[in-house]
N, CA, C and O atoms as a GROMACS GRO file, in nm:
protein
  292
    1MET      N    1  16.458   8.738   1.267
    1MET     CA    2  16.429   8.733   1.413
    1MET      C    3  16.322   8.629   1.436
    1MET      O    4  16.323   8.566   1.541
    2ILE      N    5  16.234   8.608   1.348
    2ILE     CA    6  16.119   8.508   1.371
    2ILE      C    7  16.200   8.362   1.379
    2ILE      O    8  16.168   8.279   1.464
    3THR      N    9  16.294   8.339   1.297
    3THR     CA   10  16.368   8.215   1.290
    3THR      C   11  16.436   8.186   1.420
    3THR      O   12  16.430   8.074   1.470
    4LEU      N   13  16.505   8.293   1.479
    4LEU     CA   14  16.576   8.282   1.600
    4LEU      C   15  16.464   8.242   1.708
    4LEU      O   16  16.483   8.146   1.782
    5PHE      N   17  16.356   8.313   1.712
    5PHE     CA   18  16.259   8.292   1.814
    5PHE      C   19  16.198   8.140   1.802
    5PHE      O   20  16.173   8.073   1.902
    6VAL      N   21  16.179   8.097   1.681
    6VAL     CA   22  16.128   7.956   1.662
    6VAL      C   23  16.233   7.862   1.709
    6VAL      O   24  16.198   7.765   1.776
    7ILE      N   25  16.371   7.880   1.678
    7ILE     CA   26  16.469   7.790   1.727
    7ILE      C   27  16.477   7.787   1.878
    7ILE      O   28  16.496   7.685   1.943
    8GLY      N   29  16.461   7.914   1.930
    8GLY     CA   30  16.468   7.926   2.082
    8GLY      C   31  16.360   7.853   2.144
    8GLY      O   32  16.381   7.778   2.240
    9ILE      N   33  16.240   7.872   2.091
    9ILE     CA   34  16.116   7.792   2.145
    9ILE      C   35  16.137   7.639   2.133
    9ILE      O   36  16.104   7.564   2.225
   10LEU      N   37  16.191   7.595   2.018
   10LEU     CA   38  16.213   7.452   2.007
   10LEU      C   39  16.326   7.395   2.106
   10LEU      O   40  16.320   7.285   2.160
   11VAL      N   41  16.419   7.478   2.120
   11VAL     CA   42  16.529   7.439   2.226
   11VAL      C   43  16.467   7.428   2.369
   11VAL      O   44  16.484   7.332   2.445
   12PHE      N   45  16.399   7.531   2.393
   12PHE     CA   46  16.334   7.548   2.527
   12PHE      C   47  16.243   7.429   2.551
   12PHE      O   48  16.248   7.363   2.655
   13THR      N   49  16.154   7.403   2.443
   13THR     CA   50  16.059   7.285   2.447
   13THR      C   51  16.141   7.150   2.485
   13THR      O   52  16.113   7.074   2.577
   14GLY      N   53  16.231   7.138   2.407
   14GLY     CA   54  16.327   7.015   2.418
   14GLY      C   55  16.381   7.000   2.561
   14GLY      O   56  16.374   6.892   2.619
   15LYS      N   57  16.431   7.105   2.616
   15LYS     CA   58  16.485   7.099   2.747
   15LYS      C   59  16.378   7.085   2.855
   15LYS      O   60  16.400   7.016   2.954
   16LEU      N   61  16.265   7.145   2.838
   16LEU     CA   62  16.155   7.121   2.923
   16LEU      C   63  16.098   6.977   2.925
   16LEU      O   64  16.062   6.922   3.029
   17ILE      N   65  16.094   6.922   2.806
   17ILE     CA   66  16.047   6.775   2.799
   17ILE      C   67  16.152   6.691   2.872
   17ILE      O   68  16.118   6.602   2.950
   18SER      N   69  16.281   6.720   2.844
   18SER     CA   70  16.392   6.637   2.912
   18SER      C   71  16.391   6.652   3.064
   18SER      O   72  16.424   6.555   3.133
   19PHE      N   73  16.359   6.760   3.116
   19PHE     CA   74  16.343   6.786   3.257
   19PHE      C   75  16.217   6.709   3.310
   19PHE      O   76  16.220   6.656   3.421
   20ALA      N   77  16.106   6.705   3.228
   20ALA     CA   78  15.988   6.643   3.277
   20ALA      C   79  16.009   6.494   3.281
   20ALA      O   80  15.956   6.428   3.371
   21VAL      N   81  16.082   6.436   3.190
   21VAL     CA   82  16.103   6.295   3.183
   21VAL      C   83  16.195   6.258   3.304
   21VAL      O   84  16.173   6.154   3.366
   22LYS      N   85  16.288   6.335   3.334
   22LYS     CA   86  16.391   6.302   3.450
   22LYS      C   87  16.310   6.316   3.582
   22LYS      O   88  16.325   6.235   3.673
   23ALA      N   89  16.225   6.417   3.590
   23ALA     CA   90  16.141   6.440   3.711
   23ALA      C   91  16.041   6.312   3.732
   23ALA      O   92  16.024   6.256   3.840
   24ALA      N   93  15.984   6.281   3.622
   24ALA     CA   94  15.890   6.167   3.630
   24ALA      C   95  15.957   6.035   3.669
   24ALA      O   96  15.900   5.954   3.741
   25TRP      N   97  16.075   6.018   3.622
   25TRP     CA   98  16.157   5.902   3.643
   25TRP      C   99  16.193   5.900   3.796
   25TRP      O  100  16.184   5.794   3.858
   26GLY      N  101  16.231   6.012   3.856
   26GLY     CA  102  16.265   6.018   3.990
   26GLY      C  103  16.151   5.996   4.081
   26GLY      O  104  16.163   5.929   4.184
   27ILE      N  105  16.033   6.054   4.040
   27ILE     CA  106  15.917   6.029   4.121
   27ILE      C  107  15.879   5.878   4.108
   27ILE      O  108  15.841   5.816   4.207
   28THR      N  109  15.888   5.827   4.000
   28THR     CA  110  15.850   5.685   3.986
   28THR      C  111  15.932   5.595   4.068
   28THR      O  112  15.878   5.504   4.131
   29LYS      N  113  16.071   5.616   4.071
   29LYS     CA  114  16.166   5.541   4.148
   29LYS      C  115  16.134   5.558   4.299
   29LYS      O  116  16.142   5.462   4.377
   30GLY      N  117  16.098   5.680   4.338
   30GLY     CA  118  16.062   5.699   4.483
   30GLY      C  119  15.948   5.625   4.532
   30GLY      O  120  15.951   5.567   4.640
   31VAL      N  121  15.842   5.625   4.452
   31VAL     CA  122  15.717   5.566   4.472
   31VAL      C  123  15.744   5.410   4.487
   31VAL      O  124  15.706   5.344   4.584
   32LEU      N  125  15.814   5.358   4.376
   32LEU     CA  126  15.838   5.215   4.378
   32LEU      C  127  15.907   5.170   4.501
   32LEU      O  128  15.870   5.074   4.569
   33PHE      N  129  16.012   5.247   4.528
   33PHE     CA  130  16.089   5.205   4.648
   33PHE      C  131  16.015   5.206   4.780
   33PHE      O  132  16.033   5.120   4.867
   34VAL      N  133  15.931   5.309   4.791
   34VAL     CA  134  15.872   5.338   4.925
   34VAL      C  135  15.744   5.253   4.932
   34VAL      O  136  15.712   5.206   5.041
   35ILE      N  137  15.665   5.231   4.819
   35ILE     CA  138  15.545   5.161   4.824
   35ILE      C  139  15.552   5.022   4.756
   35ILE      O  140  15.506   4.922   4.812
   36GLY      N  141  15.604   5.019   4.648
   36GLY     CA  142  15.619   4.893   4.561
   36GLY      C  143  15.686   4.778   4.625
   36GLY      O  144  15.631   4.670   4.639
   37ILE      N  145  15.810   4.805   4.664
   37ILE     CA  146  15.886   4.680   4.716
   37ILE      C  147  15.819   4.634   4.854
   37ILE      O  148  15.799   4.514   4.873
   38PRO      N  149  15.788   4.723   4.945
   38PRO     CA  150  15.726   4.659   5.070
   38PRO      C  151  15.592   4.595   5.037
   38PRO      O  152  15.554   4.496   5.100
   39ALA      N  153  15.520   4.651   4.940
   39ALA     CA  154  15.393   4.578   4.900
   39ALA      C  155  15.409   4.443   4.841
   39ALA      O  156  15.334   4.347   4.860
   40MET      N  157  15.518   4.445   4.763
   40MET     CA  158  15.555   4.303   4.691
   40MET      C  159  15.590   4.210   4.805
   40MET      O  160  15.534   4.102   4.815
   41LEU      N  161  15.676   4.248   4.885
   41LEU     CA  162  15.723   4.164   4.996
   41LEU      C  163  15.599   4.117   5.088
   41LEU      O  164  15.586   4.000   5.124
   42ILE      N  165  15.518   4.208   5.117
   42ILE     CA  166  15.393   4.162   5.190
   42ILE      C  167  15.304   4.062   5.126
   42ILE      O  168  15.261   3.963   5.185
   43ALA      N  169  15.278   4.094   4.993
   43ALA     CA  170  15.216   4.002   4.909
   43ALA      C  171  15.270   3.870   4.903
   43ALA      O  172  15.198   3.771   4.914
   44LEU      N  173  15.404   3.864   4.886
   44LEU     CA  174  15.468   3.735   4.879
   44LEU      C  175  15.456   3.654   5.011
   44LEU      O  176  15.436   3.532   5.006
   45PHE      N  177  15.468   3.720   5.128
   45PHE     CA  178  15.460   3.669   5.259
   45PHE      C  179  15.309   3.614   5.281
   45PHE      O  180  15.288   3.504   5.334
   46VAL      N  181  15.215   3.694   5.239
   46VAL     CA  182  15.070   3.655   5.258
   46VAL      C  183  15.034   3.540   5.167
   46VAL      O  184  14.950   3.459   5.203
   47ALA      N  185  15.096   3.530   5.048
   47ALA     CA  186  15.070   3.429   4.952
   47ALA      C  187  15.141   3.297   4.996
   47ALA      O  188  15.137   3.197   4.923
   48GLY      N  189  15.202   3.296   5.106
   48GLY     CA  190  15.282   3.168   5.144
   48GLY      C  191  15.417   3.148   5.079
   48GLY      O  192  15.474   3.040   5.093
   49LEU      N  193  15.471   3.246   5.009
   49LEU     CA  194  15.602   3.231   4.947
   49LEU      C  195  15.705   3.289   5.043
   49LEU      O  196  15.786   3.372   5.001
   50VAL      N  197  15.706   3.251   5.161
   50VAL     CA  198  15.801   3.300   5.257
   50VAL      C  199  15.942   3.275   5.221
   50VAL      O  200  16.029   3.359   5.244
   51SER      N  201  15.966   3.162   5.167
   51SER     CA  202  16.097   3.117   5.126
   51SER      C  203  16.162   3.218   5.020
   51SER      O  204  16.283   3.237   5.010
   52LEU      N  205  16.057   3.284   4.940
   52LEU     CA  206  16.115   3.376   4.845
   52LEU      C  207  16.114   3.526   4.913
   52LEU      O  208  16.201   3.608   4.882
   53ALA      N  209  16.024   3.551   4.994
   53ALA     CA  210  16.020   3.686   5.058
   53ALA      C  211  16.132   3.728   5.144
   53ALA      O  212  16.186   3.839   5.139
   54VAL      N  213  16.164   3.623   5.230
   54VAL     CA  214  16.272   3.649   5.336
   54VAL      C  215  16.401   3.679   5.265
   54VAL      O  216  16.456   3.786   5.293
   55PRO      N  217  16.461   3.592   5.170
   55PRO     CA  218  16.585   3.635   5.106
   55PRO      C  219  16.573   3.772   5.033
   55PRO      O  220  16.670   3.848   5.030
   56LEU      N  221  16.459   3.804   4.976
   56LEU     CA  222  16.443   3.929   4.914
   56LEU      C  223  16.458   4.045   5.015
   56LEU      O  224  16.520   4.148   4.992
   57LEU      N  225  16.397   4.018   5.122
   57LEU     CA  226  16.399   4.129   5.238
   57LEU      C  227  16.548   4.141   5.280
   57LEU      O  228  16.597   4.254   5.293
   58ILE      N  229  16.615   4.038   5.300
   58ILE     CA  230  16.754   4.041   5.351
   58ILE      C  231  16.843   4.116   5.245
   58ILE      O  232  16.935   4.189   5.279
   59LEU      N  233  16.811   4.092   5.120
   59LEU     CA  234  16.895   4.162   5.015
   59LEU      C  235  16.860   4.311   5.011
   59LEU      O  236  16.944   4.399   4.994
   60ALA      N  237  16.728   4.333   5.029
   60ALA     CA  238  16.691   4.480   5.042
   60ALA      C  239  16.745   4.547   5.157
   60ALA      O  240  16.782   4.663   5.146
   61LEU      N  241  16.754   4.482   5.272
   61LEU     CA  242  16.809   4.545   5.398
   61LEU      C  243  16.960   4.567   5.374
   61LEU      O  244  17.017   4.670   5.409
   62LEU      N  245  17.020   4.470   5.315
   62LEU     CA  246  17.177   4.485   5.295
   62LEU      C  247  17.202   4.611   5.206
   62LEU      O  248  17.287   4.696   5.230
   63ALA      N  249  17.118   4.611   5.102
   63ALA     CA  250  17.140   4.722   5.001
   63ALA      C  251  17.109   4.852   5.070
   63ALA      O  252  17.181   4.947   5.041
   64VAL      N  253  17.017   4.870   5.154
   64VAL     CA  254  16.980   4.990   5.224
   64VAL      C  255  17.091   5.035   5.319
   64VAL      O  256  17.128   5.152   5.327
   65PHE      N  257  17.142   4.934   5.392
   65PHE     CA  258  17.242   4.978   5.492
   65PHE      C  259  17.389   4.972   5.429
   65PHE      O  260  17.478   5.028   5.493
   66LEU      N  261  17.417   4.919   5.327
   66LEU     CA  262  17.550   4.918   5.276
   66LEU      C  263  17.571   5.019   5.166
   66LEU      O  264  17.684   5.057   5.135
   67TRP      N  265  17.454   5.066   5.103
   67TRP     CA  266  17.466   5.164   4.991
   67TRP      C  267  17.544   5.290   5.050
   67TRP      O  268  17.639   5.330   4.982
   68PRO      N  269  17.519   5.353   5.158
   68PRO     CA  270  17.585   5.469   5.203
   68PRO      C  271  17.735   5.445   5.222
   68PRO      O  272  17.818   5.530   5.190
   69VAL      N  273  17.768   5.318   5.281
   69VAL     CA  274  17.907   5.294   5.296
   69VAL      C  275  17.986   5.269   5.178
   69VAL      O  276  18.102   5.307   5.166
   70LEU      N  277  17.916   5.201   5.083
   70LEU     CA  278  17.993   5.180   4.957
   70LEU      C  279  18.000   5.308   4.872
   70LEU      O  280  18.092   5.325   4.793
   71LYS      N  281  17.903   5.396   4.890
   71LYS     CA  282  17.909   5.519   4.813
   71LYS      C  283  18.000   5.615   4.878
   71LYS      O  284  18.039   5.713   4.814
   72GLY      N  285  18.039   5.594   5.001
   72GLY     CA  286  18.140   5.685   5.068
   72GLY      C  287  18.094   5.808   5.137
   72GLY      O  288  18.164   5.910   5.140
   73LYS      N  289  17.965   5.799   5.199
   73LYS     CA  290  17.908   5.909   5.273
   73LYS      C  291  17.902   5.877   5.411
   73LYS      O  292  17.856   5.958   5.492
   0.00000   0.00000   0.00000
């Protein structure tokens, strides 16, 4: 019985760690897309790299507007 309990605890711990990594990755992606990309574009614009910031902004806007169409929603 103790062996089954230990195996169960190990499996549960593995599943919990897997869930935590997936949740952390999802939160990180959300934060980077909501805060990181606009902050990077603003920093490039303020630093005088408009020739780099504008094409990146255009690519980001295309991705945002075309993603639902290409995904089929």
